[in-house]
VMD Tcl script that draws the C-alpha trace (Angstrom):
set ca {
  {0.07 -0.12 0.09}
  {2.78 2.42 -0.89}
  {0.94 4.51 -3.19}
  {-2.06 6.40 -1.36}
  {-3.19 8.43 -4.17}
  {-1.53 11.68 -3.47}
  {0.79 14.12 -5.25}
  {4.07 15.50 -3.90}
  {2.16 18.12 -1.85}
  {-0.19 15.55 -0.09}
  {-3.32 16.61 -2.29}
  {-5.48 13.86 -3.92}
  {-4.41 13.17 -7.32}
  {-7.05 13.05 -10.26}
  {-7.25 9.38 -10.90}
  {-8.02 8.90 -14.48}
  {-7.13 9.88 -17.94}
  {-8.52 9.25 -21.58}
  {-5.30 7.37 -22.60}
  {-6.04 4.88 -20.00}
  {-9.48 3.78 -21.54}
  {-8.88 0.31 -23.20}
  {-9.32 -0.38 -27.02}
  {-12.64 -2.17 -26.59}
  {-14.45 0.94 -25.10}
  {-13.06 3.72 -27.47}
  {-15.85 3.50 -29.84}
  {-18.46 3.60 -27.21}
  {-16.68 6.91 -25.77}
  {-16.37 8.50 -29.26}
  {-20.22 7.76 -29.72}
  {-20.81 9.27 -26.51}
  {-18.88 12.46 -27.45}
  {-20.81 12.89 -30.72}
  {-24.29 12.21 -29.14}
  {-23.46 14.81 -26.02}
  {-22.14 17.54 -28.75}
  {-25.34 17.10 -30.56}
  {-27.65 17.16 -27.68}
  {-26.39 19.87 -25.52}
  {-25.42 23.37 -26.20}
  {-22.33 25.05 -24.04}
  {-21.44 21.87 -22.14}
  {-18.47 20.04 -20.66}
  {-18.33 16.19 -20.88}
  {-16.44 13.96 -18.20}
  {-16.16 10.26 -17.87}
  {-15.29 8.84 -14.34}
  {-15.22 5.17 -12.75}
  {-13.46 2.19 -13.90}
  {-13.10 3.18 -17.91}
  {-10.93 6.44 -17.38}
  {-8.91 4.35 -14.43}
  {-8.10 1.47 -16.95}
  {-10.08 -0.85 -14.89}
  {-12.94 -1.58 -16.79}
  {-13.94 -5.21 -17.80}
  {-15.59 -5.84 -21.17}
  {-19.27 -6.93 -20.81}
  {-19.31 -6.30 -16.96}
  {-18.44 -2.69 -16.12}
  {-20.68 0.01 -16.95}
  {-19.99 3.61 -18.51}
  {-20.35 6.56 -16.17}
  {-20.40 9.96 -17.73}
  {-21.43 13.64 -16.55}
  {-22.48 16.58 -18.66}
  {-21.96 19.81 -17.02}
  {-24.19 22.81 -18.59}
  {-23.86 26.63 -18.23}
  {-27.55 26.37 -16.41}
  {-29.38 24.13 -14.30}
  {-30.50 21.08 -16.34}
  {-34.15 20.84 -17.58}
  {-36.42 17.93 -17.87}
  {-35.80 18.13 -21.45}
  {-32.09 17.68 -20.78}
  {-32.56 14.88 -18.56}
  {-34.88 13.10 -21.26}
  {-32.16 13.59 -23.82}
  {-29.72 12.15 -21.28}
  {-31.84 9.07 -21.01}
  {-32.21 8.64 -24.77}
  {-28.39 8.79 -25.04}
  {-28.20 6.17 -22.39}
  {-30.62 3.89 -24.09}
  {-28.93 4.30 -27.37}
  {-25.23 3.73 -26.37}
  {-26.44 0.71 -24.02}
  {-28.04 -0.96 -26.78}
  {-25.43 -0.14 -29.33}
  {-22.48 -1.36 -27.15}
  {-22.69 -4.63 -25.28}
  {-19.10 -4.06 -24.09}
  {-20.72 -2.31 -21.34}
  {-23.29 -3.22 -18.74}
  {-25.33 -0.25 -18.61}
  {-24.89 3.79 -19.19}
  {-25.41 6.31 -16.53}
  {-25.23 9.98 -17.56}
  {-25.31 12.68 -14.60}
  {-26.24 16.26 -15.31}
  {-25.43 19.29 -13.59}
  {-24.58 22.82 -13.77}
  {-21.18 24.70 -13.64}
  {-22.52 27.30 -10.89}
  {-23.51 24.54 -8.77}
  {-20.30 22.43 -8.87}
  {-18.40 25.66 -8.31}
  {-20.64 26.74 -5.36}
  {-19.23 26.74 -1.69}
  {-22.00 24.36 -0.83}
  {-20.58 21.75 -3.32}
  {-16.79 22.47 -2.51}
  {-16.15 19.21 -0.76}
  {-18.65 17.13 -2.61}
  {-19.32 17.79 -6.22}
  {-16.06 19.98 -6.66}
  {-13.99 17.26 -5.33}
  {-15.82 14.83 -7.60}
  {-14.92 16.88 -10.69}
  {-11.35 17.75 -9.55}
  {-10.22 14.39 -8.65}
  {-12.60 11.60 -9.84}
  {-13.72 12.84 -13.32}
  {-11.83 13.09 -16.47}
  {-12.49 15.67 -18.96}
  {-13.51 14.46 -22.53}
  {-14.15 17.93 -24.08}
  {-15.29 21.50 -23.20}
  {-14.15 23.49 -20.23}
  {-12.54 21.61 -17.29}
  {-13.62 22.99 -14.16}
  {-10.64 21.45 -12.31}
  {-8.22 24.57 -12.26}
  {-11.04 26.52 -10.65}
  {-11.28 24.17 -7.63}
  {-8.98 23.93 -4.64}
  {-6.69 20.92 -3.93}
  {-8.20 18.05 -1.62}
  {-6.53 16.28 1.23}
  {-8.12 13.22 2.81}
  {-9.62 15.06 5.64}
  {-12.40 14.56 7.87}
  {-14.42 17.39 6.38}
  {-13.97 15.88 2.74}
  {-15.35 12.49 4.33}
  {-18.09 14.37 5.94}
  {-19.25 16.07 2.66}
  {-18.75 13.23 0.22}
  {-20.60 10.53 2.22}
  {-22.02 11.93 5.22}
  {-25.48 11.70 3.90}
  {-25.47 8.02 3.78}
  {-28.33 7.54 6.13}
  {-30.55 9.55 3.68}
  {-29.21 7.71 0.80}
  {-30.05 4.30 2.60}
  {-33.64 5.66 3.17}
  {-34.00 6.68 -0.46}
  {-33.12 3.14 -1.54}
  {-35.54 1.60 0.68}
  {-38.36 3.79 -0.75}
  {-37.22 2.81 -4.17}
  {-37.03 -0.87 -3.47}
  {-40.56 -0.70 -2.08}
  {-41.81 0.71 -5.20}
  {-42.23 -2.75 -7.08}
  {-39.14 -2.59 -9.02}
  {-38.67 -4.94 -11.95}
  {-35.51 -7.22 -12.11}
  {-33.49 -4.80 -14.26}
  {-34.24 -1.89 -12.22}
  {-33.53 -3.84 -9.10}
  {-30.21 -4.84 -10.55}
  {-29.26 -1.38 -11.12}
  {-30.15 -0.32 -7.57}
  {-28.26 -3.16 -6.39}
  {-25.11 -1.93 -8.03}
  {-25.48 1.86 -7.12}
  {-26.12 0.87 -3.32}
  {-23.28 -1.56 -3.13}
  {-21.03 1.10 -4.64}
  {-22.21 3.63 -2.36}
  {-21.77 1.82 0.87}
  {-18.43 0.50 -0.43}
  {-17.16 4.12 -1.16}
  {-18.70 5.24 2.03}
  {-16.71 2.33 4.15}
  {-13.67 3.69 2.48}
  {-14.20 7.52 3.36}
  {-14.84 6.32 7.01}
  {-11.25 5.39 7.40}
  {-9.87 7.67 4.83}
  {-8.56 10.35 7.30}
  {-7.06 7.68 9.44}
  {-5.48 5.94 6.44}
  {-4.21 9.26 4.94}
  {-4.98 8.60 1.18}
  {-7.33 7.95 -1.53}
  {-8.28 5.07 -3.82}
  {-11.30 3.85 -6.03}
  {-9.87 0.56 -6.33}
  {-12.23 -1.79 -4.64}
  {-9.91 -4.61 -3.59}
  {-7.64 -1.90 -2.12}
  {-10.56 -0.49 -0.44}
  {-11.55 -3.83 1.10}
  {-7.98 -4.34 2.53}
  {-7.71 -0.90 3.92}
  {-11.32 -0.84 5.65}
  {-10.57 -4.20 6.98}
  {-7.53 -3.11 8.57}
  {-9.60 -0.84 10.93}
  {-12.70 -3.04 10.84}
  {-11.81 -6.79 10.61}
  {-15.36 -7.62 11.32}
  {-16.40 -6.20 8.01}
  {-14.41 -8.82 5.84}
  {-17.29 -10.76 4.76}
  {-19.93 -8.39 4.27}
  {-17.55 -5.79 2.62}
  {-16.41 -8.33 0.01}
  {-19.98 -9.49 -0.65}
  {-20.68 -5.87 -1.42}
  {-17.78 -5.67 -3.59}
  {-18.81 -8.51 -5.59}
  {-22.54 -7.10 -6.09}
  {-21.01 -3.78 -7.04}
  {-19.20 -5.64 -9.94}
  {-21.81 -7.99 -10.77}
  {-25.22 -6.89 -9.42}
  {-28.03 -9.08 -8.57}
  {-31.63 -8.73 -9.17}
  {-32.44 -10.62 -6.12}
  {-34.60 -9.02 -3.36}
  {-32.10 -10.68 -0.80}
  {-29.10 -9.04 -2.36}
  {-30.40 -5.56 -1.98}
  {-31.53 -6.47 1.52}
  {-28.08 -7.61 2.28}
  {-26.64 -4.35 1.15}
  {-28.93 -2.34 3.10}
  {-28.26 -4.16 6.19}
  {-24.67 -3.50 5.91}
  {-25.17 0.03 4.95}
  {-26.85 0.47 8.21}
  {-23.59 -0.71 10.03}
  {-21.60 1.60 8.06}
  {-23.92 4.62 8.66}
  {-24.23 4.21 12.33}
  {-20.25 4.09 12.51}
  {-19.87 7.00 10.08}
  {-22.46 9.15 12.18}
  {-20.37 8.50 15.24}
  {-16.79 8.81 13.75}
  {-17.26 11.30 10.90}
  {-20.53 12.98 11.68}
  {-23.56 13.73 9.23}
  {-23.49 16.17 6.44}
  {-25.48 19.33 7.26}
  {-28.25 20.11 4.69}
  {-26.28 23.38 3.48}
  {-23.30 21.26 2.83}
  {-21.24 23.82 4.95}
}
mol new
graphics top color blue
foreach p $ca { graphics top sphere $p radius 0.5 }
foreach p [lrange $ca 0 end-1] q [lrange $ca 1 end] { graphics top cylinder $p $q radius 0.2 }
display resetview
């Protein structure tokens, strides 16, 4: 565990780059670029997750992207995003799903988002085209403040997931919920220990090693979550397993890190 994801000054490094995207995914990213250019005026496009980290597995990984607009996204913008997601998912079996976030430049640069959306752009997103907001944001260290503002709303996230799972989801939507929730709880377990470990990683195997160094009893349930984050299940029992372990993580998070205030301040 020599590399802890920090630069020479102790700031968290941006973790991805376009040249790390493996050959099987380059056509997908090219079509994403073209469709986003056609659908949105005055925008920036980022990709994040396993693709720009060079860790994507053909047929198993998904494509995660974010479009940043110069205004608040409208319902028409969101509908266009859903259309792009569906078209890319249908045309490119090399990925298991496509997700596109929409956000505004103003919100991401706001003080309220400084340690959440701002950190996400600065360190976890890889620019594809358009203005890169990273130079306008500060450097980030693996602090309790960063931990609080990135994942301190885990309790609310679990409540939303419980509401969704009770809405009679079909198998495909339940599998998507399972993947999102498993990733969220896994990332939260990492940021719980991040200030103590003193670094950053999005690698799930390293996350498991780091977290279990502080919480050895979490070995089996965290490994189960990582498996579900990589290969989600549409079984009700899988979602319930993630929620149950999420409750443990949320309780420890509130005690150790605190809860993110509504204002983000």
